Structure formats: structure tokens, C-alpha cells
C-alpha positions, -999 to 999 in steps of 0.1 A, spaced: -265 -641 -572 -232 -650 -553 -227 -643 -517 -200 -616 -522 -225 -598 -544 -251 -600 -519 -229 -586 -492 -217 -557 -513 -253 -548 -522 -261 -548 -484 -231 -525 -478 -237 -502 -507 -263 -480 -489 -241 -477 -458 -217 -448 -452 -187 -468 -454 -156 -454 -471 -135 -485 -477 -145 -522 -478 -114 -544 -474 -118 -580 -489 -93 -607 -479 -90 -644 -489 -90 -673 -467 -54 -677 -454 -36 -706 -437 -27 -686 -407 -19 -703 -373 -51 -718 -358 -72 -709 -389 -67 -742 -408 -72 -764 -377 -105 -747 -370 -116 -746 -407 -106 -784 -412 -125 -795 -381 -156 -775 -393 -153 -791 -428 -148 -826 -415 -177 -824 -392 -202 -806 -415 -189 -806 -451 -166 -835 -455 -168 -835 -492 -152 -799 -493 -122 -808 -470 -97 -818 -498 -109 -788 -519 -101 -764 -491 -69 -781 -483 -56 -778 -519 -69 -741 -520 -48 -733 -490 -17 -754 -495 -12 -764 -531 5 -734 -548 -13 -740 -582 -47 -744 -567 -40 -713 -544 -31 -691 -574 -63 -702 -591 -83 -695 -560 -69 -661 -555 -73 -651 -592 -110 -663 -595 -117 -646 -560 -102 -614 -572 -123 -614 -603 -155 -623 -584 -150 -595 -560 -143 -571 -588 -175 -581 -606 -196 -578 -575 -182 -544 -567 -189 -533 -601 -225 -545 -600 -230 -527 -566 -212 -495 -579 -187 -499 -552 -156 -505 -574 -138 -473 -559 -144 -484 -524 -134 -521 -525 -98 -529 -517 -86 -565 -522 -58 -574 -497 -47 -606 -511 
């Protein structure tokens, strides 16, 4: 079970009308903090995340895959009418 699916199952029983889901974005101060964390704790992931944020082809693939994963998780948790992807 993926993390998104677990979180949506946790939320399913709550009285929440809308669940907004966003992607990781290279906003100011986000990438420096993320890259520092990755360098310190997960160095093998640094290049993958750099590409995911700054390479247009990799970013398109990331967003498409994330959208599909969120949609599948929402369907499994019967939340497809309450989940809005904002990416």
C-alpha cells in the first residue's frame, strides 16, 4: 500500500469536504531545504529529485504518475469526488 493510499484511507472517515493534493514544487526556499535534507539523509535520491523538479521531461512524467497514483488511491478509498489535484 502506498503512502498516498494510506493517508486517504485515514481521511476517509473524517468529515472533510475537499482534500487538496499538490505536487512537490520548486518554489523559493523549497528546493534548498529539500536538497539539504536529501544530501544529509538520502544522498542517493538527490539527483532523482533534482530532475523531478527541474528537468521538463522528468517533471512531466512525475506529475502524470503522481496524478494517476492519487486518482487510484482516491478511488480505493471511495473519495474520488472529494479529492482535487492542484498540479
